[in-house]
Each structure stands twice: as C-alpha cells, then as structure tokens.
C-alpha positions as CSV (number, residue, x, y, z in Angstrom):
1,M,92.6,136.9,220.7
2,N,90.4,134.7,223.1
3,G,90.6,134.3,226.8
4,D,92.6,136.6,229.3
5,R,94.9,136.5,232.3
6,S,94.9,138.7,235.3
7,F,97.6,141.0,236.6
8,D,98.6,143.7,239.1
9,H,100.6,146.7,239.0
10,P,101.2,149.4,241.4
11,L,99.8,152.0,239.0
12,I,97.0,149.7,237.1
13,P,93.8,148.2,238.6
14,T,93.3,144.7,237.9
15,T,92.6,144.0,234.3
16,A,93.0,141.3,231.7
17,L,95.8,140.7,229.3
18,P,95.1,138.8,226.0
19,V,96.3,135.1,226.1
20,L,99.4,135.0,223.7
21,R,99.1,133.1,221.1
22,R,101.2,132.5,217.7
23,P,99.9,134.7,214.8
24,I,99.2,133.2,211.5
25,E,101.9,134.0,208.9
26,P,100.5,135.2,205.6
27,E,101.6,134.5,202.1
28,P,104.8,136.5,201.3
29,S,104.6,139.7,199.6
30,E,104.9,140.0,195.8
31,W,106.7,143.3,196.4
32,A,110.4,143.7,197.5
33,M,110.7,146.4,200.3
34,P,113.3,149.4,199.8
35,T,116.3,149.4,202.0
36,G,117.4,153.1,201.6
37,G,116.4,155.7,203.9
38,P,114.6,159.2,203.0
39,T,115.9,161.9,201.0
40,D,113.9,164.6,201.9
41,E,111.9,166.2,204.9
42,T,108.6,163.9,204.0
43,D,110.5,160.9,205.3
44,M,108.8,158.9,202.6
45,V,111.1,156.1,200.6
46,A,108.7,154.5,198.3
47,I,105.2,154.8,196.7
48,G,103.0,151.8,195.4
49,A,102.6,148.2,196.4
50,D,99.4,147.1,198.3
51,L,98.0,146.5,201.9
52,D,98.1,142.9,201.8
53,P,99.0,141.0,205.0
54,G,102.4,139.8,203.7
55,T,103.2,143.3,202.3
56,L,102.1,144.9,205.7
57,L,104.3,142.6,207.6
58,A,107.5,142.6,205.4
59,A,107.3,146.4,205.6
60,Y,107.4,146.6,209.1
61,R,110.1,144.2,209.5
62,A,112.1,146.4,207.0
63,G,111.3,149.3,209.2
64,L,108.8,151.0,206.8
65,F,105.1,151.9,207.7
66,P,102.2,153.0,205.2
67,M,100.1,156.1,204.7
68,P,97.9,157.0,202.1
69,I,99.3,160.2,199.9
70,D,95.8,160.3,198.1
71,R,92.8,158.5,197.1
72,R,94.7,155.6,195.6
73,R,98.4,155.6,196.1
74,I,100.3,154.4,199.5
75,G,103.2,155.9,200.7
76,W,105.8,154.1,202.4
77,F,107.6,156.0,205.1
78,S,111.1,155.3,207.3
79,P,111.8,158.4,209.4
80,D,115.1,159.7,210.2
81,P,115.2,160.3,213.2
82,R,112.8,157.7,214.3
83,A,110.6,158.1,217.4
84,I,110.6,155.4,220.2
85,L,109.2,155.1,223.7
86,P,111.8,153.5,225.8
87,L,109.9,150.8,227.9
88,D,111.6,151.8,230.9
89,G,110.9,155.5,230.1
90,L,107.4,156.1,230.3
91,R,106.5,159.3,232.2
92,V,103.4,158.9,234.4
93,S,102.3,162.2,236.1
94,R,100.4,162.4,239.3
95,S,97.2,163.3,237.3
96,L,97.8,160.4,235.1
97,R,97.9,158.2,238.1
98,R,94.5,159.4,239.2
99,S,93.2,158.7,235.7
100,L,94.4,154.8,236.2
101,R,91.9,154.3,238.7
102,R,89.2,155.9,236.9
103,Y,88.9,153.7,233.4
104,E,88.6,150.2,232.6
105,V,91.0,149.0,230.0
106,R,90.4,146.0,227.8
107,F,92.3,144.6,225.1
108,N,91.3,143.3,221.4
109,T,87.6,143.5,221.9
110,R,86.8,146.5,219.7
111,F,89.8,146.6,217.5
112,T,87.9,148.0,214.1
113,E,85.9,150.4,216.4
114,V,89.2,151.8,217.6
115,M,90.4,152.3,214.2
116,E,87.3,153.8,213.0
117,A,87.5,156.3,216.3
118,C,91.2,157.2,215.0
119,A,90.2,157.9,211.5
120,D,87.3,160.4,212.4
121,P,87.7,162.9,209.7
122,R,86.8,165.5,212.2
123,R,90.3,164.8,213.8
124,P,93.1,167.4,212.8
125,S,95.6,165.4,210.4
126,G,93.1,162.4,210.1
127,W,94.8,160.1,207.5
128,I,93.3,156.5,208.0
129,N,90.6,155.6,205.4
130,R,88.6,152.5,204.9
131,A,91.4,150.4,202.9
132,F,93.5,150.9,205.8
133,I,90.9,149.8,208.5
134,D,89.8,146.7,206.5
135,A,93.5,145.8,206.0
136,Y,94.5,146.1,209.6
137,S,91.5,144.2,210.6
138,R,92.5,141.4,208.6
139,L,95.7,141.5,210.2
140,H,94.0,141.6,213.6
141,E,92.2,138.3,212.5
142,M,95.5,136.8,212.0
143,G,96.6,137.8,215.3
144,W,99.3,140.7,214.5
145,T,97.4,143.8,215.4
146,H,96.2,144.8,219.0
147,S,93.9,147.2,220.4
148,V,94.0,148.7,223.8
149,E,90.7,150.2,224.6
150,T,89.6,152.7,227.6
151,W,86.2,152.2,228.9
152,L,84.3,154.4,231.1
153,D,80.6,153.4,232.2
154,D,80.8,150.4,229.5
155,E,81.3,153.2,226.8
156,L,84.5,153.2,224.6
157,V,86.1,156.7,225.3
158,G,89.7,156.3,224.2
159,G,92.4,153.8,222.8
160,L,95.3,152.9,220.5
161,Y,96.0,150.2,218.1
162,G,99.3,148.9,216.6
163,V,101.2,146.0,214.8
164,R,102.9,143.2,217.2
165,I,105.8,141.1,215.8
166,G,108.0,139.4,218.5
167,G,109.3,142.1,221.0
168,F,108.2,144.9,218.5
169,F,105.1,146.9,218.8
170,A,104.3,149.7,216.2
171,G,102.0,152.3,217.7
172,E,100.0,153.4,214.9
173,S,97.2,155.8,216.3
174,M,95.2,156.7,219.5
175,F,92.3,158.8,220.3
176,H,90.4,160.0,223.3
177,R,86.8,161.3,224.0
178,A,87.6,161.6,227.8
179,T,90.4,163.0,229.9
180,D,93.6,160.9,229.7
181,A,91.7,158.1,228.1
182,S,94.4,157.4,225.5
183,K,97.3,158.1,228.0
184,V,95.7,155.2,230.2
185,A,95.6,152.9,227.3
186,L,99.4,153.8,226.6
187,V,100.4,152.9,230.1
188,H,98.5,149.5,229.9
189,L,100.2,148.9,226.4
190,V,103.7,149.5,228.0
191,Y,102.9,147.3,231.0
192,W,101.6,144.5,228.5
193,L,104.9,144.9,226.3
194,N,107.1,144.6,229.5
195,A,105.2,141.6,230.9
196,T,105.5,139.7,227.5
197,G,108.9,140.0,226.2
198,G,108.4,143.6,224.5
199,T,111.6,145.3,223.7
200,L,110.7,148.2,221.0
201,L,107.9,150.4,221.1
202,D,107.9,152.5,217.7
203,V,105.8,155.7,217.9
204,Q,106.8,157.1,214.3
205,W,107.8,160.7,214.8
206,T,107.9,162.7,218.1
207,T,105.3,165.2,219.0
208,D,105.3,167.6,222.0
209,H,102.6,165.3,223.6
210,L,104.6,162.0,223.0
211,V,107.7,163.7,224.3
212,S,105.9,164.8,227.5
213,L,105.2,160.8,227.8
214,G,109.2,159.9,227.4
215,A,109.0,159.4,223.7
216,V,112.7,160.0,222.0
217,D,114.4,160.3,218.6
218,I,117.1,158.0,217.6
219,D,119.0,157.7,214.4
220,R,117.5,155.5,211.8
221,P,120.4,152.9,211.9
222,D,120.3,152.6,215.5
223,Y,116.4,152.1,215.1
224,L,117.0,149.3,212.6
225,D,119.3,147.5,214.6
226,L,116.9,147.6,217.7
227,L,114.1,146.5,215.1
228,H,115.8,143.6,213.9
229,E,116.7,142.4,217.5
230,A,113.1,143.1,218.3
231,V,111.4,141.1,215.6
232,A,113.7,138.1,216.2
233,T,112.8,137.6,219.8
234,G,110.2,135.3,221.2
235,G,108.0,137.8,222.3
236,A,104.4,136.8,221.4
237,A,102.5,138.8,218.7
C-alpha cells in the first residue's frame, strides 16, 4: 500500500500506519470449502485444492487456513479449540516496553522478505515453502496480506505477516533476529487493528510464548461466530 499516516501511543514511538485502501476482490474459487470441524488431533479438515487468491480468501472466511503436508498436497486446518489474541488483552512486559523504544517499525515495505525470513529452513518446525510465499505475495499485491516489520539500524531484524479481511486478521507467522523484535511487531499490529476497526486477531494454536502475550483458546463455534462478524465489518483490509 502506498502512503502513510502518523500516530502516537504511550507505548509506541511515532511511526507510520499504512493508508487503508479497499483490496481487490479476486475471481471466486472453484472449490467448495468444507464446513465440518476436525475429527482428530491434527485439526485438519481437508486435503487438496489450490493457493489461488479466491481459494485462500474463501478459506479464511470459512475459518480455515492452509499448510503444506508434503511437497505437492495442501492441508486445510480449522482447529478446535482455536487460539485468538483479544485486542484488549495484549500483555506488554516492562522489558518489552523498553524494546518498543529501541526499534523502528514499518508496514508493508518488505512483505516477501518477511515471509522468506519466516520460511527459513533452519527454524524449528518450518513449513512455509516457495508456493506459499508466491501465493501470499500475490494476495499482498491485491491488498489482502500485510507485513509488520521491525528494523534496527536500517536492518530488518523481525516481523510478522498475515491476512486481513474487514475486522479480521489471521496472523500467519513471525520471526526475530534480535531480542523482542517479533514481539514489538505484534504490539504494533494490535495497535493498528484497534485503530482501524479490527475486532479479531487469530493466532491459530496457542503456544507458551503466545499465552505469555495474552493469547487464549476458544471453542470453534464461538470462533466462527466472531469470525463471521469480523469479516462483515467495515474494517479496512
């Protein structure tokens, strides 16, 4: 997205929010999204389809997200319970408050680079492959995906990316190369969502790290209710 708008926050130094523009709606997917929940501990509800823009957006609107399950096949997941980070529940420690003053944060200037950093095969449990990077970069060009980037001395040292539809944001992955760099990006993401009509931040599954920041589990039916309300709001993508 082009252009920026300044903001101030007690925890966040002056930086720039992306100008909110209406994203481009792609051609509808040729695939029907499954509506049932998971039947085992994998939380997977379907295998197949593609990563076309219309398919990805239809999946997120239905409460699904994709991950590769081998070199060729795509798995679609809809966890129960589902992890969210309440936008009024982010926990900011004293050390994180100090880190907020250390870094510069930018939005949407290095989207593909952020994804590539998240996909680093040296990271444990890495799953992002080239097909996913290309697919989400296409969505970024259309205005649906966003990166929040943490910079130090003009070097990208952390960040996150995800999908925004109305008031909904699906956080996909984050990385850091410096202390608290991904957490700083998350604080800025939460502020941006609160400032622009966001209502639901999906983080897929809880981890000890995410719980320490305020993430909670909710039942899948409750998540779907929140999701349908969020994607229908006027929050910009």
